[in-house]
N, C-alpha and C positions, 0 to 999 in steps of 0.2 A: 809511246811515241818513240820513233827511231830517230837517232841523231846521226847526221852524216859525219863520216870520219874526217873529211875536210870541211871545216866550218868557218864561220866568221865571228870574231869577238867585237861587239859594239861596246864602246865605253863612252859614257856621257858624264862630263865633269860639270858640276854646277854648285851653286851655293844653296845651303839649307833654306834660305829665305826666298828662293825663286818660287813664283806662284804662276798658276794658270787658272783663270776664272776664279780667283780667290782661294784656290786649294794649293797645297804644296805640290810643286811640279814633279818631284820625284815620285810621289804617290800616284799622280795621274799617269805618268809614264809606265810605272810597274803594273798598274791596273789595266792599261791598254795592252801591254805585253801579255798579260794573263788572258784577257778577252780574245786576243788573236792566237791563243794556244802556242805561244813561243815556248821553247824548251825550258826556259827559266830566267829569272832575273834576280840580281842581288844588289842591294844598296849598301855601300860602305861609307862610313862617316870618318873623316880625317880629323885628327886633333890639331892640325895646323896646315896652312897653305896660303897661296896667293895666286891671283890670276892676272889678266891683262891690265888691271888697274894698279897692280903692285901693292894693294892694300892687304895687310897681313890679317888673317883670320885665325884665331887661336883659342884653345880651350883652357889656357892658363888662367888660374883663378883671379889674378890681379887685372887681367884685361880680357875677360870673358866675352867672346864674340857670340852674337845671336845668329850668325850666318856662317857656320862651319862648312868646310868643303865636303861635298858628297861626290861619290863616283857610283854610277849605275852600270853594271856589267850584264850583258845579255849575249849568250852564245846560241847560234842557230845556223841553219844553212844560209849561204850567201843571198839567195833569192828572197828568202823570208826576211832577212835583215834589211835588204834594200826596200822591200815593201813596207816594213815597219818604219823605216826612216822617213819615207814619203808621208806616212800617216801622222808622224809626230813633228814634222818640220815646223808647222805653224805654232805648235805648243812651245817649242824651244826658242823660236825667234832669234834674238840677238844675244841671248844669254848663254854662258858656258862654252864648252869645247866638246866636239864630237870626234871620235877617232874609230877607225876600223883596223883590224888585224886579221890575217889568215891564221887559223889555229888548227891543230890536229887533235881531235877528241880521242882520248885513250879509253875513257870509261864514262858512261852516263847511266846512272841508276843501277838497278839490279841487272846482273849478268844473266843472260838467258842461255 
């Protein structure tokens, strides 16, 4: 797969406990990205964070949260990202935060 040099970075911030039809939302989103042959997706788990509710989620042993912050990052062409967003809009609903950034891809996979 060829990655455009000028691409878009999609970031989806959500809690580990977010669900879609009983399944972890982050898994559903990554599987949908794979089904659509997106360039790739990465899920990052944060040890601490808070969102619009200002409720602190932390991995500290004395106040272990079951809803740690997650960030899903997907980089692909702008048109593919827009189509993907339209497909997952209903899944995300009112949870989390979604951001887009223009990025320049310097390297993707094996150099040909």
